[in-house]
C-alpha positions in Angstrom: -28.8 -21.5 57.4 -31.3 -23.4 55.1 -32.8 -26.7 57.3 -35.6 -29.0 56.5 -37.6 -29.3 60.0 -41.0 -31.3 60.7 -43.7 -30.8 63.2 -45.5 -34.0 63.4 -44.4 -37.7 62.3 -46.1 -38.9 58.8 -45.3 -39.2 55.1 -42.8 -37.2 53.2 -44.7 -34.6 53.1 -44.5 -33.4 56.8 -41.3 -32.1 55.5 -40.6 -28.5 55.7 -37.5 -26.5 54.0 -37.0 -23.4 56.5 -34.4 -20.6 57.2 -33.2 -21.6 60.7 -30.5 -19.6 62.7 -26.6 -21.5 62.0 -25.4 -23.4 65.1 -22.7 -22.7 67.0 -19.3 -24.9 66.9 -18.9 -27.0 70.0 -16.1 -27.5 72.1 -15.4 -31.2 71.0 -16.3 -30.2 67.0 -16.4 -28.8 63.8 -19.0 -27.1 62.1 -19.6 -28.1 58.5 -20.8 -26.5 55.6 -22.7 -29.4 54.2 -22.0 -30.5 50.7 -23.9 -34.0 50.1 -26.8 -35.7 52.7 -27.4 -39.2 52.4 -31.1 -40.2 53.3 -30.4 -43.4 55.6 -33.0 -45.8 56.2 -33.5 -45.0 59.7 -34.2 -41.6 58.7 -37.3 -42.2 56.8 -38.0 -44.6 59.8 -37.8 -41.3 62.8 -40.0 -39.7 60.1 -42.8 -41.1 59.6 -42.7 -43.2 63.6 -41.1 -40.6 66.2 -42.5 -37.0 67.1 -39.3 -34.2 67.4 -39.2 -31.0 68.9 -40.0 -27.7 67.1 -36.9 -26.7 65.0 -35.0 -30.2 65.4 -33.4 -31.1 62.6 -33.2 -34.5 61.2 -31.5 -36.8 59.4 -27.7 -38.9 60.2 -25.4 -38.2 57.9 -23.8 -35.7 55.8 -20.3 -34.6 54.1 -19.1 -31.7 54.0 -16.1 -28.6 54.4 -15.1 -27.7 58.2 -15.7 -24.3 58.6 -14.8 -24.1 62.7 -13.2 -25.7 65.3 -13.7 -26.5 68.6 -11.4 -25.0 71.1 -10.8 -28.9 72.4 -10.3 -30.5 69.3 -6.8 -31.2 67.6 -7.2 -33.6 64.5 -9.3 -31.8 62.5 -8.8 -28.2 60.5 -10.2 -25.6 58.8 -10.8 -26.1 54.7 -10.4 -30.2 55.5 -13.2 -32.3 53.6 -15.1 -34.4 56.1 -18.2 -36.9 56.3 -19.8 -37.2 59.3 -22.9 -39.2 61.4 -24.7 -38.0 64.1 -28.7 -39.2 65.1 -29.7 -35.7 64.0 -28.2 -32.1 61.9 -27.8 -33.6 58.8 -31.1 -32.2 56.6 -29.4 -28.6 56.9 -26.8 -26.2 54.8 -24.8 -26.3 58.2 -23.9 -28.8 60.6 -22.3 -28.9 64.1 -21.0 -32.8 65.5 -18.5 -34.2 67.5 -15.3 -34.6 65.8 -15.3 -37.8 66.9 -18.1 -38.7 64.4 -16.5 -37.6 61.6 -13.4 -38.5 59.0 -11.3 -37.2 56.7 -12.5 -37.6 53.2 -9.7 -38.7 51.2 -8.7 -37.2 47.8 -10.3 -39.1 44.6 -13.8 -39.6 46.6 -16.8 -37.9 45.9 -18.4 -36.1 48.6 -22.1 -37.9 47.2 -20.3 -41.2 47.9 -18.4 -40.0 51.0 -21.8 -38.8 53.0 -23.3 -42.2 52.3 -20.6 -44.8 53.1 -19.6 -44.7 56.7 -23.5 -45.9 57.3 -23.8 -48.4 55.2 -20.7 -50.2 54.9 -19.7 -49.5 58.4 -22.8 -51.0 59.3 -21.9 -54.4 57.2 -18.7 -54.6 58.0 -20.1 -54.4 61.9 -22.4 -57.0 61.1 -21.0 -59.3 59.1 -17.4 -59.5 60.6 -17.4 -58.3 64.0 -20.6 -59.4 64.8 -21.2 -62.6 62.3 -17.4 -64.0 62.6 -18.0 -64.6 58.5 -15.0 -66.4 57.1 -13.8 -67.5 53.9 -15.6 -70.4 52.5 -19.0 -69.9 54.4 -22.7 -68.8 53.0 -24.2 -65.9 53.2 -28.1 -64.8 52.9 -28.3 -61.0 52.4 -31.6 -59.8 52.6 -32.6 -56.9 51.1 -29.7 -56.9 48.9 -30.6 -53.8 46.9 -30.6 -51.7 49.9 -27.7 -49.3 51.3 -26.6 -52.1 53.8 -27.3 -55.1 51.3 -24.8 -53.6 48.6 -22.3 -52.9 51.3 -22.6 -56.3 52.2 -22.5 -57.9 48.7 -19.0 -56.5 48.4 -17.7 -56.7 51.3 -18.2 -60.6 52.2 -17.5 -61.5 48.1 -13.9 -59.7 49.2 -13.5 -61.9 52.0 -14.7 -65.1 50.3 -17.6 -66.0 51.0 -20.8 -67.6 48.9 -23.4 -64.8 48.5 -27.1 -65.0 48.1 -28.8 -62.3 48.1 -32.7 -61.2 48.1 -34.4 -58.5 45.5 -37.9 -57.7 44.5 -37.1 -57.6 40.9 -35.3 -58.9 38.1 -33.7 -55.2 36.8 -31.6 -55.6 39.8 -29.9 -59.1 39.4 -27.4 -57.9 37.1 -26.6 -54.7 39.6 -26.2 -57.5 42.4 -24.1 -60.0 40.7 -21.4 -57.5 39.3 -20.9 -56.6 42.8 -20.5 -59.9 44.0 -23.7 -61.7 44.5 -23.2 -65.5 43.7 -27.0 -65.5 43.7 -30.2 -63.7 43.7 -33.8 -64.7 44.7 -36.0 -62.6 44.2 -38.7 -62.8 46.7 -41.7 -61.5 44.7 -41.9 -64.6 42.6 -40.6 -67.4 44.5 -40.3 -68.6 48.2 -37.3 -67.5 49.1 -36.5 -70.1 51.9 -36.9 -72.8 49.1 -34.7 -71.9 46.6 -32.2 -70.9 49.3 -32.4 -74.5 50.6 -32.2 -75.5 46.9 -29.1 -73.5 46.3 -27.0 -75.1 49.5 -28.1 -79.0 48.5 -30.9 -78.5 51.3 -28.3 -77.9 54.1 -29.1 -74.0 54.9 -26.3 -70.4 55.1 -24.1 -70.5 57.7 -24.6 -66.7 58.4 -28.0 -64.3 57.6 -27.8 -60.7 57.4 -31.2 -59.1 58.0 -31.6 -55.1 57.9 -35.6 -55.6 57.6 -36.9 -57.6 60.2 -40.6 -58.4 59.2 -38.5 -61.2 57.3 -37.1 -62.3 60.5 -38.5 -65.6 60.8 -37.5 -66.4 57.3 -34.3 -65.7 57.8 -33.8 -67.8 60.7 -36.0 -71.0 58.7 -32.7 -70.3 55.9 -29.7 -71.3 58.6 -28.5 -74.2 58.5 -27.7 -75.8 62.4 -25.2 -73.7 65.0 -25.5 -71.1 62.0 -25.6 -66.8 63.1 -28.5 -64.0 62.3 -27.8 -60.9 62.4 -30.2 -58.7 62.3 -29.8 -54.9 62.1 -33.1 -52.1 61.8 -36.3 -52.9 61.3 -36.9 -51.4 57.3 -40.2 -53.5 57.6 -41.6 -51.7 60.8 -42.6 -55.6 62.4 -42.6 -56.1 65.8 -39.2 -57.9 65.7 -41.0 -61.0 67.7 -39.7 -64.2 65.7 -40.4 -67.2 67.1 -37.6 -68.7 68.8 -37.9 -72.7 69.3 -36.6 -73.6 65.7 -33.1 -71.5 66.9 -32.7 -73.2 70.1 -33.3 -76.6 68.8 -31.1 -76.1 65.8 -28.7 -74.4 68.0 -28.5 -71.1 66.2 -27.1 -67.9 67.2 -29.3 -64.3 67.4 -27.0 -61.1 67.1 -29.2 -57.9 67.6 -27.2 -54.7 66.1 -27.5 -51.1 66.7 -25.3 -48.9 65.2 -26.0 -45.6 66.8 -24.0 -47.0 69.9 -20.4 -47.7 67.7 -19.1 -45.5 65.1 -17.4 -43.5 68.2 -15.5 -46.9 68.9 -11.8 -46.8 68.1 -12.0 -50.3 66.0 -15.4 -49.2 63.7 -14.3 -45.8 63.4 -10.6 -47.5 61.8 -12.8 -49.8 59.6 -14.5 -46.6 58.2 -12.2 -44.7 57.4 -10.0 -47.9 56.2 -13.5 -48.4 53.8 -12.8 -45.1 52.6 -9.9 -45.4 51.6 -10.7 -48.5 49.1 -13.5 -46.5 47.8 -11.7 -43.9 47.0 -8.9 -46.0 45.4 -12.1 -47.9 43.3 -12.3 -51.5 45.6 -15.6 -50.5 46.4 -18.3 -49.4 45.3 -20.6 -46.6 47.0 -23.8 -46.6 44.6 -25.5 -43.3 44.8 -29.6 -44.3 43.0 -30.2 -40.4 43.1 -30.1 -36.9 43.5 -32.4 -34.0 44.9 -32.2 -29.9 46.4 -32.3 -30.2 49.8 -35.3 -28.3 48.8 -36.7 -30.5 47.5 -37.0 -33.1 50.2 -40.1 -34.3 50.5 -39.5 -35.8 47.1 -36.6 -36.9 48.2 -37.5 -38.5 51.1 -40.4 -40.3 49.4 -37.7 -41.6 47.0 -35.9 -43.7 49.2 -39.0 -45.0 50.9 -40.0 -46.0 47.7 -38.2 -49.4 47.3 -37.8 -49.3 43.7 -33.9 -47.5 43.3 -30.9 -49.2 43.8 -28.4 -47.3 46.3 -28.8 -44.1 48.4 -30.6 -41.2 47.7 -28.6 -37.9 48.1 -29.8 -34.3 49.1 -27.5 -31.1 48.3 -27.9 -28.0 49.8 
C-alpha cells in the first residue's frame, strides 16, 4: 500500500510518501480501502511534537470501503462504506481498524464529509451536552469558531436553542459562521474578546465556553458568568494548560476536561456519531471541507491544515 510516515517530529516537511506492506485484517476489525482522510488537529500536534517508531503510519480519521471483515465481527460486511477513528493508521491507502471504531456511511453523504464528521461533531456534541450540559436559552462562547470543532459546535448549539458567540481571526470568516448559526462573532485580532463578550452579555458573561485552543483558557474563564462552565478539549495553541484557577474558585465556576480518544467506542457516544452522520446525510448538519490534496502531497496538506487560514477540514485522497 501507499502510506505517509515520518521518522522524527517536526514541520510538515518531515512527512514521507512511501510503499508499505499491506496491513492484515484483525479478528475484531475490518480492512478498509481508504477513499478520504481528514487531517485532524491531533494529527498536526502529534507530528510536530511526538516521535513515532520507524514505519509507523499516523493519522486519526479516514473513510472508505470494507475489503475484509475479521472472524469475530458480525455487524460489518465487505463492500460497505464506513468511516473510522483510531489513534493512528489513517494516512494510507489501506487501513486496518477495530470494527467498534467504525460507523456505516449513510447514503447521500460524501466520503470526505464522512471522514471528517465523527471527530469534529462527536467532540463538539460531547463538549456541549454530555460535559457542558448546555440548555436552550443559554449563551455559549465557542473559541476558534472556524476550526473543525468550532464549526460543529456552532451548528449544534444553535439547533439546541442557545445563543452563540464565536471567536474568529478575520472578518472574512464572519459571514460563514453567522450562516451556520452564530449570533455574534468576535475578531480576536481587532478587539479584546473579554470586553466584547461582556458588552454582548450586558456585563454578565456567558454560561458555557467551549475551548479547543488551550492558550485561551484564562480568557475563557474570565468570560464566564458566576457558576458558569468551561469545557476544554485539545490544545491547539500548544500551551502549558495552567490557567489561574483562583477566580474560578471565587466564582464557583466549573472546569471540565475532554479527551475524546477514550470516548468514541462508548455506546452513547458511538450512537450519537451515527445519528449525526444521518443528520448530515439529510442536509441538517454541514461538514465544511476546506481543500483536498492527494495523499502523495501530504506535506502540503498538513501545511495547509495548520496555517489556520482555512475554514473547515483539509482532506487527503489516496
